[in-house]
C-alpha positions in Angstrom: -221.7 103.0 12.3 -225.1 103.5 11.4 -225.5 102.1 8.1 -228.9 102.2 5.9 -229.4 99.9 2.9 -231.7 101.2 0.5 -232.8 98.2 -1.6 -236.8 98.0 -2.2 -237.5 94.8 -4.2 -238.2 93.3 -6.2 -237.3 90.0 -4.1 -234.8 88.8 -6.8 -233.2 92.1 -6.3 -233.4 91.9 -2.2 -231.5 88.3 -2.7 -228.9 89.7 -4.6 -228.0 92.1 -2.5 -227.8 89.9 0.5 -224.5 89.3 0.3 -223.5 92.7 1.2 -225.0 91.9 4.4 -223.3 89.0 5.2 -219.8 91.0 4.5 -220.3 94.4 6.5 -221.5 92.9 9.2 -218.4 90.5 9.1 -216.4 93.7 8.2 -218.1 96.1 10.9 -219.2 94.0 13.2 -219.8 97.1 15.7 -222.1 98.7 13.0 -226.0 99.2 13.3 -227.5 98.1 10.5 -230.9 99.0 8.7 -232.4 98.3 5.8 -235.2 100.0 4.0 -237.2 97.5 2.1 -240.7 97.2 0.7 -243.7 95.7 2.3 -244.4 93.2 -0.3 -240.6 92.0 -0.4 -240.2 91.9 3.2 -240.9 88.8 4.2 -237.3 87.0 3.2 -235.9 89.6 5.5 -238.0 89.1 8.7 -236.3 87.5 11.1 -232.5 88.3 10.2 -230.5 88.9 12.7 -227.7 90.6 10.8 -230.2 93.2 10.4 -230.8 95.5 13.6 -233.7 97.9 12.4 -236.0 96.5 9.0 -238.1 99.5 8.1 -241.2 98.4 6.0 -242.3 101.0 3.5 -244.8 101.3 1.3 -243.8 103.2 -2.2 -246.2 102.7 -4.8 -246.6 106.3 -5.2 -242.9 107.4 -5.2 -243.2 106.6 -9.3 -240.4 108.3 -11.7 -241.4 110.8 -14.1 -243.5 112.7 -11.6 -243.0 116.1 -10.1 -240.4 116.2 -7.7 -241.6 118.0 -5.4 -245.2 115.8 -4.8 -243.0 113.0 -4.9 -241.0 114.6 -1.7 -244.7 115.2 -0.4 -245.7 111.4 -0.2 -242.6 110.3 0.4 -242.8 112.2 3.7 -245.6 110.0 4.5 -244.6 106.7 3.6 -241.3 107.0 4.8 -242.1 108.0 8.8 -240.4 105.3 10.4 -237.0 106.5 9.3 -237.1 109.5 11.3 -237.0 107.3 14.2 -233.6 106.2 13.4 -230.2 108.2 13.0 -227.6 107.4 9.9 -224.4 108.0 9.0 -224.0 106.7 5.8 -227.1 105.5 3.7 -226.2 103.2 0.4 -229.0 102.7 -2.7 -228.9 100.0 -4.0 -231.9 100.4 -6.6 -230.7 103.4 -8.4 -233.9 105.0 -8.7 -236.1 108.3 -7.9 -238.1 106.8 -5.4 -235.0 104.9 -3.6 -232.6 107.8 -3.7 -235.8 110.2 -2.2 -235.5 107.6 0.8 -232.2 107.8 1.4 -232.0 112.2 1.3 -235.1 111.9 3.5 -233.4 109.4 6.1 -231.3 112.7 7.1 -228.1 110.7 6.3 -225.3 113.1 5.3 -223.4 110.6 3.1 -225.4 109.1 0.7 -223.9 106.6 -1.8 -225.2 105.3 -4.7 -224.0 104.1 -8.5 -222.4 106.3 -11.1 -224.7 107.8 -13.4 -224.3 105.5 -15.8 -224.9 102.8 -14.0 -228.6 103.7 -12.5 -231.8 102.9 -13.8 -233.0 106.3 -13.5 -230.0 108.3 -13.9 -231.5 112.1 -13.1 -231.4 110.6 -9.4 -227.9 110.9 -9.0 -228.5 114.6 -7.5 -229.6 113.0 -4.7 -226.4 111.4 -4.0 -223.8 112.8 -2.2 -221.0 110.5 -3.7 -221.2 107.5 -5.9 -218.9 104.2 -7.2 -218.2 103.8 -10.7 -218.9 99.7 -11.6 -217.7 98.0 -14.8 -220.8 98.2 -17.8 -221.1 94.4 -17.7 -220.9 92.7 -14.6 -222.9 90.3 -12.2 -225.6 92.8 -10.1 -224.6 90.7 -7.3 -220.7 91.9 -7.6 -221.9 95.0 -8.7 -223.8 95.4 -5.6 -220.7 94.4 -3.5 -218.4 96.7 -5.7 -220.8 99.8 -4.2 -220.5 98.6 -0.7 -216.9 98.2 -1.4 -216.5 101.9 -2.5 -218.7 103.5 0.3 -217.4 102.0 3.3 -213.8 101.4 2.3 -214.0 97.2 3.4 -212.8 94.2 1.0 -215.1 92.2 -0.6 -215.5 88.6 -2.0 -215.5 87.7 -5.9 -216.6 84.3 -5.3 -218.6 82.0 -2.6 -220.7 84.5 -2.1 -223.0 84.0 1.4 -226.9 84.6 1.8 -228.0 85.2 5.1 -232.0 84.0 4.7 -233.5 83.7 8.4 -235.7 80.7 8.6 -237.5 78.9 11.3 -238.9 75.8 12.5 -242.1 76.1 10.2 -240.4 76.9 7.0 -238.3 73.5 8.4 -241.4 71.6 8.6 -243.4 72.9 5.2 -240.2 71.4 3.0 -240.0 68.0 4.8 -244.2 67.7 4.4 -243.6 68.7 0.4 -240.4 65.9 0.4 -242.1 63.6 2.1 -244.8 63.0 -0.2 -242.3 63.5 -3.2 -239.5 61.3 -2.0 -235.4 62.5 -1.9 -234.8 62.6 -5.6 -237.3 65.4 -6.5 -236.6 68.5 -8.8 -237.7 71.7 -8.5 -240.0 73.6 -11.7 -241.1 77.3 -11.7 -242.8 78.1 -14.7 -244.0 81.7 -13.2 -242.4 85.2 -13.4 -242.8 88.6 -13.1 -243.0 90.1 -16.6 -244.8 88.0 -19.2 -241.8 87.8 -21.6 -239.7 86.0 -19.0 -242.0 82.8 -18.8 -241.2 79.8 -20.9 -244.4 78.0 -22.0 -246.3 76.6 -19.4 -246.8 73.0 -21.4 -243.2 72.9 -22.3 -243.1 72.6 -18.3 -245.5 69.6 -18.1 -243.5 67.9 -21.1 -240.3 68.7 -18.8 -241.4 67.1 -15.9 -242.2 64.0 -17.6 -239.2 64.0 -19.0 -237.6 64.1 -15.4 -239.9 61.3 -13.9 -239.5 59.0 -17.0 -235.7 59.6 -18.1 -234.1 60.9 -14.8 -236.4 59.1 -12.0 -236.7 62.7 -10.6 -240.3 63.5 -9.0 -241.1 66.6 -10.5 -242.8 69.5 -7.8 -244.2 72.3 -9.6 -244.1 75.4 -7.5 -246.1 78.5 -7.6 -247.6 81.2 -6.7 -251.1 82.4 -5.6 -251.3 84.1 -8.8 -249.9 81.7 -10.8 -252.7 79.6 -10.9 -253.4 79.4 -14.5 -250.3 78.6 -15.0 -249.8 75.7 -12.7 -253.2 74.2 -14.3 -251.7 74.5 -17.7 -248.6 72.5 -16.5 -250.7 69.9 -15.1 -253.0 69.4 -18.5 -249.6 69.4 -20.4 -248.3 66.3 -18.1 -249.1 63.0 -18.9 -247.4 60.8 -16.0 -249.5 62.1 -13.0 -246.5 62.0 -11.4 -246.3 65.8 -10.6 -246.6 66.9 -7.5 -248.2 71.4 -7.2 -247.1 73.2 -4.1 -247.5 76.7 -3.1 -245.0 77.1 -0.6 -243.7 80.4 1.2 -240.8 81.9 0.0 -238.5 80.7 3.2 -240.3 77.2 2.7 -239.1 77.5 -0.8 -235.8 78.4 0.3 -235.7 75.1 2.5 -236.7 72.7 -0.1 -234.3 74.5 -2.5 -231.7 72.8 -0.5 -232.7 69.3 -0.9 -233.6 69.9 -4.7 -231.4 67.4 -7.2 -232.3 70.5 -9.9 -234.1 73.9 -10.0 -235.3 75.0 -13.5 -236.7 78.7 -13.8 -236.7 81.7 -15.5 -235.1 85.4 -14.0 -237.6 85.6 -10.9 -237.4 85.5 -7.4 -238.0 82.3 -6.4 -234.9 81.0 -8.8 -232.8 83.4 -7.0 -233.9 82.1 -3.2 -232.8 78.3 -5.3 -229.2 80.2 -6.1 -229.1 81.3 -2.7 -229.7 78.1 -0.7 -227.1 76.4 -3.2 -229.4 74.0 -5.3 -228.0 73.5 -9.2 -230.0 75.5 -11.3 -230.8 75.7 -15.0 -232.1 79.3 -15.6 -234.1 80.0 -18.6 -233.5 83.3 -19.7 -235.0 85.9 -22.6 -235.1 89.6 -22.5 -232.4 89.6 -19.4 -229.2 88.8 -19.1 -227.5 85.4 -17.4 -224.1 87.4 -16.9 -226.0 90.2 -15.2 -228.9 88.2 -13.4 -228.0 84.8 -13.3 -225.9 82.5 -11.2 -222.2 83.4 -10.2 -221.5 79.1 -9.8 -219.8 78.1 -13.1 -221.6 75.0 -12.4 -225.2 76.5 -13.1 -226.5 76.3 -17.0 -228.1 79.4 -18.6 -230.9 77.8 -21.5 -230.9 81.0 -23.6 -231.5 81.6 -27.8 -228.2 83.2 -29.2 -229.0 82.5 -32.5 -231.6 85.1 -33.0 -231.2 89.3 -33.5 -233.5 90.9 -30.7 -231.7 90.0 -27.4 -229.2 92.7 -26.7 -230.7 95.2 -24.5 -234.0 94.4 -24.9 -235.7 94.0 -21.3 -239.1 94.0 -22.8 -242.2 93.3 -20.8 -243.9 93.1 -23.3 -243.5 91.2 -27.0 -245.0 90.7 -30.4 -241.8 88.5 -31.8 -241.3 86.9 -28.4 -238.8 84.0 -29.4 -236.3 84.0 -26.9 -238.4 81.7 -24.8 -238.9 79.6 -27.2 -236.3 76.8 -26.4 -237.4 73.2 -26.9 -237.7 70.7 -23.8 -235.1 68.6 -25.2 -232.5 71.4 -25.0 -233.9 72.1 -21.3 -233.7 68.5 -20.3 -229.8 68.1 -21.9 -229.4 71.1 -19.7 -230.6 69.7 -16.2 -228.7 66.7 -17.5 -225.5 68.4 -17.3 -225.9 70.4 -14.3 -226.6 67.3 -12.6 -223.4 65.5 -14.0 -221.7 68.4 -12.2 -223.3 68.5 -9.4 -222.2 65.0 -8.9 -218.5 65.6 -9.3 -218.7 68.4 -6.9 -220.0 66.3 -4.5 -217.3 63.5 -5.3 -214.2 66.2 -4.7 -212.4 65.9 -1.3 -213.4 69.1 1.1 -210.1 71.7 0.7 -209.1 72.5 4.1 -208.8 76.2 5.2 
């Protein structure tokens, strides 16, 4: 079988689809697996030995709301690389016009996607040949696996998911250099986020960093990306202890660093999902999006969210004049960190279960 996985981005979206890759490779070891991804999100997939062909595209011009004929013309220019391969099945895990168009233009005769009500852009259903019905309220990882199970007729797990991310010596070295400076007892804090409405206040991250050091003896490492310098400076200005370390690791360097962290604190954003993939204990700070959908499937991980307000149901706003859903106190987050660490310590003392 020649299979095309269509999952373009963002980083969190890619991570949420990695368990599909692991399951398909085990269930269909002889399959030729290709994955089409946005160039800006491709780094997390590069070098992955479970992928036979990684096809990188730039679909900035393939946006919904345009005349379909114009989108098809632009798509033909953007995805010429697809035509160098032949596919039997294409599975669209994105649910957008641009991803459905890529599946159509791949030449695959069987094109699977989610049922109409589960699509972000429902009209793109016309480009699928087959769909899979999924429960309305389901974690996105399980939703992706359900689509793969329906399309390929394979069994999928309900827990203990694998997140195959290929790292190299350079990424391990990158993490080791940060740990050498921080020491072995450290916490990772990520104040960034794709939407401004997903951001916990940077000043509160500074207060949390101090509390982690003063009360928990954990060296805080604030990780940010190239576009987050302003957030990093706000955290720095709000931290009194001068024990906070600031770093800008690569995505794969962060994955290696998170493997060693006592705790990771962040919002609904790519670095948090990378930390989850690495197996780090996580406290998620969620506001306009839902933990049950986008968060951890590990019951030991904890979400800090405002359930005492009336405006969070089906919110998903990228801008907001009210913006109270991310206004949790430092003490609330610190308590969640304490509970997560306690759970992790209990789990580490449990005897290994023999298979």
